[in-house]
Backbone atoms as SQL, in Angstrom:
CREATE TABLE atoms (id INTEGER PRIMARY KEY, chain TEXT, resi INTEGER, resn TEXT, atom TEXT, x REAL, y REAL, z REAL);
INSERT INTO atoms VALUES
  (1, 'A', 1, 'MET', 'N', -1.906, -24.714, -0.897),
  (2, 'A', 1, 'MET', 'CA', -0.907, -25.717, -1.139),
  (3, 'A', 1, 'MET', 'C', -1.029, -26.134, -2.600),
  (4, 'A', 2, 'LEU', 'N', 0.074, -26.031, -3.278),
  (5, 'A', 2, 'LEU', 'CA', 0.048, -26.148, -4.726),
  (6, 'A', 2, 'LEU', 'C', -0.504, -27.485, -5.222),
  (7, 'A', 3, 'TRP', 'N', -0.128, -28.584, -4.581),
  (8, 'A', 3, 'TRP', 'CA', -0.560, -29.882, -5.086),
  (9, 'A', 3, 'TRP', 'C', -2.058, -30.097, -4.877),
  (10, 'A', 4, 'GLU', 'N', -2.687, -29.300, -4.016),
  (11, 'A', 4, 'GLU', 'CA', -4.139, -29.366, -3.840),
  (12, 'A', 4, 'GLU', 'C', -4.836, -28.270, -4.645),
  (13, 'A', 5, 'GLU', 'N', -4.067, -27.532, -5.411),
  (14, 'A', 5, 'GLU', 'CA', -4.558, -26.445, -6.254),
  (15, 'A', 5, 'GLU', 'C', -5.320, -25.405, -5.447),
  (16, 'A', 6, 'THR', 'N', -4.784, -25.103, -4.239),
  (17, 'A', 6, 'THR', 'CA', -5.326, -24.036, -3.413),
  (18, 'A', 6, 'THR', 'C', -4.168, -23.172, -2.932),
  (19, 'A', 7, 'LEU', 'N', -4.473, -21.942, -2.593),
  (20, 'A', 7, 'LEU', 'CA', -3.473, -21.031, -2.050),
  (21, 'A', 7, 'LEU', 'C', -3.885, -20.645, -0.641),
  (22, 'A', 8, 'LEU', 'N', -2.933, -20.670, 0.288),
  (23, 'A', 8, 'LEU', 'CA', -3.213, -20.286, 1.664),
  (24, 'A', 8, 'LEU', 'C', -3.359, -18.771, 1.763),
  (25, 'A', 9, 'HIS', 'N', -4.261, -18.330, 2.622),
  (26, 'A', 9, 'HIS', 'CA', -4.460, -16.924, 2.975),
  (27, 'A', 9, 'HIS', 'C', -5.132, -16.082, 1.895),
  (28, 'A', 10, 'ILE', 'N', -5.384, -16.608, 0.724),
  (29, 'A', 10, 'ILE', 'CA', -6.093, -15.834, -0.307),
  (30, 'A', 10, 'ILE', 'C', -6.979, -16.771, -1.117),
  (31, 'A', 11, 'THR', 'N', -7.905, -16.181, -1.843),
  (32, 'A', 11, 'THR', 'CA', -8.762, -16.950, -2.744),
  (33, 'A', 11, 'THR', 'C', -8.361, -16.621, -4.168),
  (34, 'A', 12, 'PRO', 'N', -7.833, -17.615, -4.916),
  (35, 'A', 12, 'PRO', 'CA', -7.442, -17.319, -6.299),
  (36, 'A', 12, 'PRO', 'C', -8.657, -16.938, -7.139),
  (37, 'A', 13, 'THR', 'N', -8.419, -16.131, -8.139),
  (38, 'A', 13, 'THR', 'CA', -9.512, -15.650, -8.976),
  (39, 'A', 13, 'THR', 'C', -10.002, -16.707, -9.964),
  (40, 'A', 14, 'ARG', 'N', -9.164, -17.700, -10.235),
  (41, 'A', 14, 'ARG', 'CA', -9.570, -18.754, -11.171),
  (42, 'A', 14, 'ARG', 'C', -8.797, -20.035, -10.836),
  (43, 'A', 15, 'PRO', 'N', -9.315, -21.172, -11.263),
  (44, 'A', 15, 'PRO', 'CA', -8.615, -22.441, -11.006),
  (45, 'A', 15, 'PRO', 'C', -7.257, -22.469, -11.714),
  (46, 'A', 16, 'PHE', 'N', -6.303, -23.180, -11.125),
  (47, 'A', 16, 'PHE', 'CA', -4.976, -23.297, -11.722),
  (48, 'A', 16, 'PHE', 'C', -4.447, -24.706, -11.519),
  (49, 'A', 17, 'GLU', 'N', -3.442, -25.058, -12.305),
  (50, 'A', 17, 'GLU', 'CA', -2.770, -26.350, -12.182),
  (51, 'A', 17, 'GLU', 'C', -1.268, -26.117, -12.207),
  (52, 'A', 18, 'ILE', 'N', -0.558, -26.781, -11.320),
  (53, 'A', 18, 'ILE', 'CA', 0.900, -26.746, -11.334),
  (54, 'A', 18, 'ILE', 'C', 1.377, -28.090, -11.882),
  (55, 'A', 19, 'HIS', 'N', 2.107, -28.041, -12.990),
  (56, 'A', 19, 'HIS', 'CA', 2.622, -29.264, -13.607),
  (57, 'A', 19, 'HIS', 'C', 4.057, -29.554, -13.186),
  (58, 'A', 20, 'ARG', 'N', 4.827, -28.511, -12.946),
  (59, 'A', 20, 'ARG', 'CA', 6.256, -28.681, -12.632),
  (60, 'A', 20, 'ARG', 'C', 6.699, -27.589, -11.675),
  (61, 'A', 21, 'LEU', 'N', 7.539, -27.955, -10.706),
  (62, 'A', 21, 'LEU', 'CA', 8.078, -27.007, -9.741),
  (63, 'A', 21, 'LEU', 'C', 9.561, -27.274, -9.572),
  (64, 'A', 22, 'LYS', 'N', 10.340, -26.209, -9.528),
  (65, 'A', 22, 'LYS', 'CA', 11.768, -26.296, -9.185),
  (66, 'A', 22, 'LYS', 'C', 12.063, -25.132, -8.260),
  (67, 'A', 23, 'ALA', 'N', 12.812, -25.403, -7.190),
  (68, 'A', 23, 'ALA', 'CA', 13.143, -24.345, -6.240),
  (69, 'A', 23, 'ALA', 'C', 14.522, -24.583, -5.659),
  (70, 'A', 24, 'ARG', 'N', 15.163, -23.471, -5.341),
  (71, 'A', 24, 'ARG', 'CA', 16.462, -23.485, -4.655),
  (72, 'A', 24, 'ARG', 'C', 16.335, -22.485, -3.521),
  (73, 'A', 25, 'ILE', 'N', 16.458, -22.978, -2.273),
  (74, 'A', 25, 'ILE', 'CA', 16.223, -22.131, -1.114),
  (75, 'A', 25, 'ILE', 'C', 17.427, -22.194, -0.181),
  (76, 'A', 26, 'PRO', 'N', 18.214, -21.117, -0.109),
  (77, 'A', 26, 'PRO', 'CA', 19.321, -21.090, 0.840),
  (78, 'A', 26, 'PRO', 'C', 18.786, -20.912, 2.263),
  (79, 'A', 27, 'VAL', 'N', 19.392, -21.625, 3.206),
  (80, 'A', 27, 'VAL', 'CA', 18.996, -21.567, 4.611),
  (81, 'A', 27, 'VAL', 'C', 20.136, -20.900, 5.375),
  (82, 'A', 28, 'ASN', 'N', 19.811, -20.173, 6.429),
  (83, 'A', 28, 'ASN', 'CA', 20.808, -19.393, 7.179),
  (84, 'A', 28, 'ASN', 'C', 21.958, -20.218, 7.734),
  (85, 'A', 29, 'ASP', 'N', 21.785, -21.499, 7.943),
  (86, 'A', 29, 'ASP', 'CA', 22.841, -22.314, 8.556),
  (87, 'A', 29, 'ASP', 'C', 23.815, -22.906, 7.532),
  (88, 'A', 30, 'GLY', 'N', 23.785, -22.412, 6.293),
  (89, 'A', 30, 'GLY', 'CA', 24.742, -22.872, 5.289),
  (90, 'A', 30, 'GLY', 'C', 24.236, -23.995, 4.401),
  (91, 'A', 31, 'ARG', 'N', 23.021, -24.449, 4.641),
  (92, 'A', 31, 'ARG', 'CA', 22.438, -25.486, 3.780),
  (93, 'A', 31, 'ARG', 'C', 21.684, -24.838, 2.632),
  (94, 'A', 32, 'MET', 'N', 21.421, -25.619, 1.611),
  (95, 'A', 32, 'MET', 'CA', 20.565, -25.190, 0.514),
  (96, 'A', 32, 'MET', 'C', 19.559, -26.311, 0.275),
  (97, 'A', 33, 'LEU', 'N', 18.282, -25.957, 0.210),
  (98, 'A', 33, 'LEU', 'CA', 17.237, -26.924, -0.082),
  (99, 'A', 33, 'LEU', 'C', 16.944, -26.874, -1.576),
  (100, 'A', 34, 'LEU', 'N', 16.963, -28.019, -2.205),
  (101, 'A', 34, 'LEU', 'CA', 16.613, -28.151, -3.618),
  (102, 'A', 34, 'LEU', 'C', 15.308, -28.918, -3.686),
  (103, 'A', 35, 'ILE', 'N', 14.310, -28.319, -4.317),
  (104, 'A', 35, 'ILE', 'CA', 12.993, -28.931, -4.393),
  (105, 'A', 35, 'ILE', 'C', 12.609, -29.056, -5.858),
  (106, 'A', 36, 'GLN', 'N', 12.093, -30.223, -6.217),
  (107, 'A', 36, 'GLN', 'CA', 11.570, -30.381, -7.567),
  (108, 'A', 36, 'GLN', 'C', 10.335, -31.259, -7.502),
  (109, 'A', 37, 'GLY', 'N', 9.430, -31.004, -8.414),
  (110, 'A', 37, 'GLY', 'CA', 8.200, -31.771, -8.420),
  (111, 'A', 37, 'GLY', 'C', 7.581, -31.828, -9.798),
  (112, 'A', 38, 'VAL', 'N', 6.874, -32.905, -10.027),
  (113, 'A', 38, 'VAL', 'CA', 6.079, -33.095, -11.240),
  (114, 'A', 38, 'VAL', 'C', 4.691, -33.499, -10.783),
  (115, 'A', 39, 'ARG', 'N', 3.711, -32.674, -11.153),
  (116, 'A', 39, 'ARG', 'CA', 2.333, -32.859, -10.694),
  (117, 'A', 39, 'ARG', 'C', 2.292, -32.922, -9.178),
  (118, 'A', 40, 'ASN', 'N', 1.848, -34.023, -8.580),
  (119, 'A', 40, 'ASN', 'CA', 1.739, -34.083, -7.124),
  (120, 'A', 40, 'ASN', 'C', 2.860, -34.890, -6.467),
  (121, 'A', 41, 'ILE', 'N', 3.955, -35.127, -7.187),
  (122, 'A', 41, 'ILE', 'CA', 5.103, -35.839, -6.628),
  (123, 'A', 41, 'ILE', 'C', 6.235, -34.829, -6.449),
  (124, 'A', 42, 'TYR', 'N', 6.655, -34.652, -5.199),
  (125, 'A', 42, 'TYR', 'CA', 7.683, -33.668, -4.867),
  (126, 'A', 42, 'TYR', 'C', 8.843, -34.345, -4.159),
  (127, 'A', 43, 'ASP', 'N', 10.027, -33.825, -4.376),
  (128, 'A', 43, 'ASP', 'CA', 11.228, -34.362, -3.756),
  (129, 'A', 43, 'ASP', 'C', 12.063, -33.192, -3.249),
  (130, 'A', 44, 'THR', 'N', 12.602, -33.343, -2.040),
  (131, 'A', 44, 'THR', 'CA', 13.447, -32.311, -1.446),
  (132, 'A', 44, 'THR', 'C', 14.809, -32.900, -1.132),
  (133, 'A', 45, 'ASN', 'N', 15.860, -32.213, -1.532),
  (134, 'A', 45, 'ASN', 'CA', 17.228, -32.616, -1.217),
  (135, 'A', 45, 'ASN', 'C', 17.912, -31.467, -0.502),
  (136, 'A', 46, 'GLU', 'N', 18.857, -31.823, 0.346),
  (137, 'A', 46, 'GLU', 'CA', 19.599, -30.841, 1.117),
  (138, 'A', 46, 'GLU', 'C', 21.070, -30.941, 0.718),
  (139, 'A', 47, 'VAL', 'N', 21.659, -29.802, 0.381),
  (140, 'A', 47, 'VAL', 'CA', 23.074, -29.770, 0.017),
  (141, 'A', 47, 'VAL', 'C', 23.745, -28.618, 0.751),
  (142, 'A', 48, 'LYS', 'N', 25.055, -28.631, 0.774),
  (143, 'A', 48, 'LYS', 'CA', 25.797, -27.513, 1.352),
  (144, 'A', 48, 'LYS', 'C', 25.779, -26.372, 0.334),
  (145, 'A', 49, 'ALA', 'N', 25.416, -25.186, 0.807),
  (146, 'A', 49, 'ALA', 'CA', 25.324, -24.031, -0.081),
  (147, 'A', 49, 'ALA', 'C', 26.713, -23.590, -0.510),
  (148, 'A', 50, 'PRO', 'N', 26.892, -23.246, -1.787),
  (149, 'A', 50, 'PRO', 'CA', 28.181, -22.715, -2.228),
  (150, 'A', 50, 'PRO', 'C', 28.468, -21.391, -1.529),
  (151, 'A', 51, 'GLN', 'N', 29.707, -21.146, -1.215),
  (152, 'A', 51, 'GLN', 'CA', 30.095, -19.943, -0.480),
  (153, 'A', 51, 'GLN', 'C', 30.467, -18.801, -1.421),
  (154, 'A', 52, 'ASN', 'N', 30.036, -17.604, -1.059),
  (155, 'A', 52, 'ASN', 'CA', 30.435, -16.363, -1.738),
  (156, 'A', 52, 'ASN', 'C', 30.265, -16.392, -3.253),
  (157, 'A', 53, 'THR', 'N', 29.129, -16.926, -3.714),
  (158, 'A', 53, 'THR', 'CA', 28.880, -16.932, -5.149),
  (159, 'A', 53, 'THR', 'C', 28.170, -15.661, -5.604),
  (160, 'A', 54, 'GLY', 'N', 27.655, -14.888, -4.627),
  (161, 'A', 54, 'GLY', 'CA', 26.915, -13.683, -4.977),
  (162, 'A', 54, 'GLY', 'C', 25.503, -13.982, -5.431),
  (163, 'A', 55, 'ASP', 'N', 25.084, -15.235, -5.315),
  (164, 'A', 55, 'ASP', 'CA', 23.761, -15.652, -5.771),
  (165, 'A', 55, 'ASP', 'C', 23.052, -16.391, -4.636),
  (166, 'A', 56, 'GLU', 'N', 22.793, -15.682, -3.532),
  (167, 'A', 56, 'GLU', 'CA', 22.221, -16.312, -2.347),
  (168, 'A', 56, 'GLU', 'C', 20.706, -16.199, -2.278),
  (169, 'A', 57, 'GLN', 'N', 20.071, -15.681, -3.300),
  (170, 'A', 57, 'GLN', 'CA', 18.624, -15.532, -3.280),
  (171, 'A', 57, 'GLN', 'C', 17.931, -16.855, -3.558),
  (172, 'A', 58, 'ALA', 'N', 16.760, -17.002, -2.946),
  (173, 'A', 58, 'ALA', 'CA', 15.919, -18.164, -3.243),
  (174, 'A', 58, 'ALA', 'C', 15.335, -18.000, -4.646),
  (175, 'A', 59, 'LYS', 'N', 15.119, -19.127, -5.304),
  (176, 'A', 59, 'LYS', 'CA', 14.518, -19.095, -6.638),
  (177, 'A', 59, 'LYS', 'C', 13.426, -20.140, -6.696),
  (178, 'A', 60, 'LEU', 'N', 12.325, -19.790, -7.353),
  (179, 'A', 60, 'LEU', 'CA', 11.182, -20.675, -7.493),
  (180, 'A', 60, 'LEU', 'C', 10.672, -20.572, -8.923),
  (181, 'A', 61, 'VAL', 'N', 10.512, -21.719, -9.568),
  (182, 'A', 61, 'VAL', 'CA', 9.977, -21.764, -10.930),
  (183, 'A', 61, 'VAL', 'C', 8.771, -22.689, -10.924),
  (184, 'A', 62, 'LEU', 'N', 7.644, -22.176, -11.410),
  (185, 'A', 62, 'LEU', 'CA', 6.423, -22.965, -11.525),
  (186, 'A', 62, 'LEU', 'C', 5.992, -22.998, -12.982),
  (187, 'A', 63, 'ILE', 'N', 5.647, -24.164, -13.449),
  (188, 'A', 63, 'ILE', 'CA', 5.120, -24.318, -14.806),
  (189, 'A', 63, 'ILE', 'C', 3.754, -24.964, -14.667),
  (190, 'A', 64, 'GLY', 'N', 2.759, -24.360, -15.298),
  (191, 'A', 64, 'GLY', 'CA', 1.427, -24.924, -15.165),
  (192, 'A', 64, 'GLY', 'C', 0.433, -24.244, -16.067),
  (193, 'A', 65, 'LYS', 'N', -0.815, -24.390, -15.700),
  (194, 'A', 65, 'LYS', 'CA', -1.917, -23.843, -16.481),
  (195, 'A', 65, 'LYS', 'C', -2.648, -22.817, -15.621),
  (196, 'A', 66, 'ALA', 'N', -2.860, -21.635, -16.160),
  (197, 'A', 66, 'ALA', 'CA', -3.575, -20.541, -15.479),
  (198, 'A', 66, 'ALA', 'C', -2.892, -20.140, -14.178),
  (199, 'A', 67, 'VAL', 'N', -1.556, -20.149, -14.165),
  (200, 'A', 67, 'VAL', 'CA', -0.789, -19.775, -12.981),
  (201, 'A', 67, 'VAL', 'C', -0.818, -18.252, -12.829),
  (202, 'A', 68, 'ASP', 'N', -1.340, -17.783, -11.706),
  (203, 'A', 68, 'ASP', 'CA', -1.427, -16.356, -11.411),
  (204, 'A', 68, 'ASP', 'C', -0.230, -15.991, -10.530),
  (205, 'A', 69, 'GLN', 'N', 0.801, -15.430, -11.138),
  (206, 'A', 69, 'GLN', 'CA', 2.053, -15.145, -10.434),
  (207, 'A', 69, 'GLN', 'C', 1.835, -14.247, -9.222),
  (208, 'A', 70, 'SER', 'N', 1.043, -13.215, -9.361),
  (209, 'A', 70, 'SER', 'CA', 0.854, -12.287, -8.240),
  (210, 'A', 70, 'SER', 'C', 0.093, -12.953, -7.092),
  (211, 'A', 71, 'ALA', 'N', -0.877, -13.804, -7.381),
  (212, 'A', 71, 'ALA', 'CA', -1.619, -14.501, -6.326),
  (213, 'A', 71, 'ALA', 'C', -0.719, -15.489, -5.595),
  (214, 'A', 72, 'ILE', 'N', 0.128, -16.193, -6.321),
  (215, 'A', 72, 'ILE', 'CA', 1.045, -17.142, -5.687),
  (216, 'A', 72, 'ILE', 'C', 2.056, -16.388, -4.836),
  (217, 'A', 73, 'ARG', 'N', 2.575, -15.278, -5.337),
  (218, 'A', 73, 'ARG', 'CA', 3.518, -14.472, -4.563),
  (219, 'A', 73, 'ARG', 'C', 2.865, -13.974, -3.277),
  (220, 'A', 74, 'GLU', 'N', 1.645, -13.449, -3.370),
  (221, 'A', 74, 'GLU', 'CA', 0.937, -12.938, -2.203),
  (222, 'A', 74, 'GLU', 'C', 0.719, -14.052, -1.170),
  (223, 'A', 75, 'SER', 'N', 0.277, -15.215, -1.627),
  (224, 'A', 75, 'SER', 'CA', 0.044, -16.337, -0.726),
  (225, 'A', 75, 'SER', 'C', 1.350, -16.779, -0.045),
  (226, 'A', 76, 'LEU', 'N', 2.430, -16.864, -0.801),
  (227, 'A', 76, 'LEU', 'CA', 3.706, -17.274, -0.245),
  (228, 'A', 76, 'LEU', 'C', 4.212, -16.261, 0.805),
  (229, 'A', 77, 'LEU', 'N', 4.119, -14.981, 0.496),
  (230, 'A', 77, 'LEU', 'CA', 4.569, -13.961, 1.444),
  (231, 'A', 77, 'LEU', 'C', 3.738, -13.969, 2.724),
  (232, 'A', 78, 'LYS', 'N', 2.425, -14.109, 2.603),
  (233, 'A', 78, 'LYS', 'CA', 1.570, -14.158, 3.792),
  (234, 'A', 78, 'LYS', 'C', 1.865, -15.414, 4.622),
  (235, 'A', 79, 'THR', 'N', 2.151, -16.524, 3.958),
  (236, 'A', 79, 'THR', 'CA', 2.490, -17.748, 4.666),
  (237, 'A', 79, 'THR', 'C', 3.812, -17.593, 5.425),
  (238, 'A', 80, 'LEU', 'N', 4.799, -16.972, 4.796),
  (239, 'A', 80, 'LEU', 'CA', 6.093, -16.774, 5.454),
  (240, 'A', 80, 'LEU', 'C', 5.995, -15.792, 6.621),
  (241, 'A', 81, 'GLU', 'N', 5.090, -14.835, 6.532),
  (242, 'A', 81, 'GLU', 'CA', 4.918, -13.856, 7.608),
  (243, 'A', 81, 'GLU', 'C', 4.187, -14.429, 8.817),
  (244, 'A', 82, 'SER', 'N', 3.373, -15.458, 8.598),
  (245, 'A', 82, 'SER', 'CA', 2.570, -16.002, 9.714),
  (246, 'A', 82, 'SER', 'C', 3.335, -16.959, 10.588);
């Protein structure tokens, strides 16, 4: 869990810090989740997803120190699979 500086299902190779997070996650029922955070304060908003924009992929942006992109990706994929 990012705000605790740990990753589920794997052991990161070095300590990391997440300073800023932004995410856009389309949900199958037509909603879109917008997530933003600064340090350990996170906010989630729900909006109606725009139709037929051709951009239905989820997006995640992390800004921090010693962020290991491949380790975060692996942890996220394993979490979604479980």
